[in-house]
C-alpha positions as CSV (number, residue, x, y, z in Angstrom):
1,M,-7.0,-27.8,-7.6
2,Y,-7.7,-24.2,-7.1
3,A,-5.8,-21.0,-6.3
4,I,-6.5,-17.5,-5.0
5,V,-4.8,-14.8,-7.0
6,Q,-4.7,-11.0,-6.6
7,T,-5.0,-8.7,-9.6
8,G,-6.4,-5.2,-9.9
9,G,-6.6,-4.8,-6.1
10,K,-9.1,-7.7,-5.8
11,Q,-8.7,-11.4,-5.0
12,Y,-10.2,-14.2,-7.1
13,R,-10.6,-17.9,-6.6
14,V,-9.6,-19.6,-9.9
15,Q,-9.6,-23.2,-11.3
16,P,-8.2,-24.5,-14.6
17,G,-10.7,-24.0,-17.4
18,E,-12.7,-21.3,-15.6
19,V,-13.5,-17.9,-17.3
20,L,-13.5,-14.8,-15.1
21,Q,-13.7,-11.1,-15.6
22,V,-11.0,-8.9,-13.9
23,E,-9.9,-5.3,-14.0
24,S,-8.2,-4.3,-17.3
25,L,-4.9,-5.9,-18.1
26,P,-2.6,-5.0,-21.0
27,G,-2.8,-7.3,-24.1
28,N,-5.0,-8.4,-26.9
29,A,-7.4,-11.4,-27.3
30,G,-5.4,-14.6,-27.6
31,D,-2.4,-13.3,-25.6
32,T,-1.2,-15.2,-22.6
33,V,-0.7,-13.5,-19.2
34,E,0.9,-14.9,-16.0
35,L,-0.4,-13.8,-12.7
36,K,2.4,-14.1,-10.1
37,Q,0.5,-12.7,-7.0
38,V,-0.8,-16.1,-5.8
39,C,-2.0,-15.9,-2.2
40,L,-3.0,-19.6,-1.8
41,I,-2.9,-22.9,-3.6
42,N,-4.9,-26.0,-2.8
43,G,-3.6,-28.9,-4.8
44,D,-1.9,-32.3,-4.7
45,K,0.6,-31.2,-2.0
46,G,-2.2,-29.9,0.2
47,L,-2.8,-26.3,1.2
48,Q,0.0,-23.8,0.6
49,V,-0.5,-20.3,2.0
50,G,1.7,-17.5,1.1
51,T,3.1,-14.7,3.3
52,P,1.9,-12.7,1.4
53,W,2.6,-14.7,-1.9
54,V,3.4,-18.3,-2.4
55,D,7.0,-18.7,-3.6
56,R,7.5,-19.7,-7.3
57,A,3.8,-20.0,-7.9
58,S,2.0,-18.6,-10.9
59,V,-1.3,-18.9,-12.7
60,K,-1.3,-18.8,-16.5
61,A,-4.3,-17.4,-18.3
62,E,-5.4,-16.6,-21.9
63,I,-7.1,-13.3,-22.7
64,V,-10.5,-14.1,-24.1
65,R,-11.6,-10.5,-24.7
66,Q,-11.2,-6.9,-23.7
67,G,-14.3,-4.8,-23.1
68,R,-16.2,-2.2,-21.1
69,T,-19.1,-2.6,-18.7
70,R,-22.5,-1.0,-19.0
71,S,-22.6,2.7,-18.5
72,I,-23.5,4.0,-15.0
73,M,-24.7,7.5,-14.4
74,I,-23.4,9.8,-11.6
75,F,-25.7,12.6,-10.7
76,K,-24.9,15.4,-8.2
77,K,-27.4,18.0,-7.0
78,Q,-27.6,20.6,-4.3
79,R,-31.1,21.7,-3.6
80,R,-32.1,25.4,-4.0
81,K,-28.7,26.3,-5.5
82,N,-29.4,25.5,-9.2
83,Y,-26.5,23.0,-9.1
84,R,-26.8,19.8,-11.1
85,R,-24.0,17.7,-12.7
86,T,-24.4,14.5,-14.6
87,K,-21.5,12.3,-15.6
88,G,-21.3,8.7,-17.0
89,H,-18.7,6.0,-16.4
90,R,-17.8,2.8,-18.1
91,Q,-15.2,0.6,-16.4
92,G,-12.8,-1.5,-18.6
93,F,-12.4,-5.2,-18.0
94,T,-10.4,-8.2,-19.3
95,Q,-12.0,-11.6,-19.6
96,L,-9.5,-14.4,-18.8
97,R,-9.6,-18.2,-19.3
98,I,-7.4,-20.0,-16.7
99,T,-5.2,-22.5,-18.4
100,A,-2.7,-23.7,-15.7
101,I,-1.9,-23.4,-12.0
102,S,1.7,-24.1,-11.2
103,A,3.2,-24.3,-7.7
């Protein structure tokens, strides 16, 4: 059984027991979250496709940890103008463990 859920503007294919990294969600490690934007479920009843979401479907997940990715550097330059700007960015993420998929 698997499902396709949307969170943080991206879509993920998930299965029970799987651990995945998504955009930051509110909560602490050990909390439970419910993802209601389920686009597709493939399970015992066959394939269910939503328009845009599957009715009464949800994916339950447990927050494993909150964190931030490696730092990336943004460097801007205009030649011959003595213009240089350096900026860093670290994107936040939430690591989830999928516990249940309910149709």
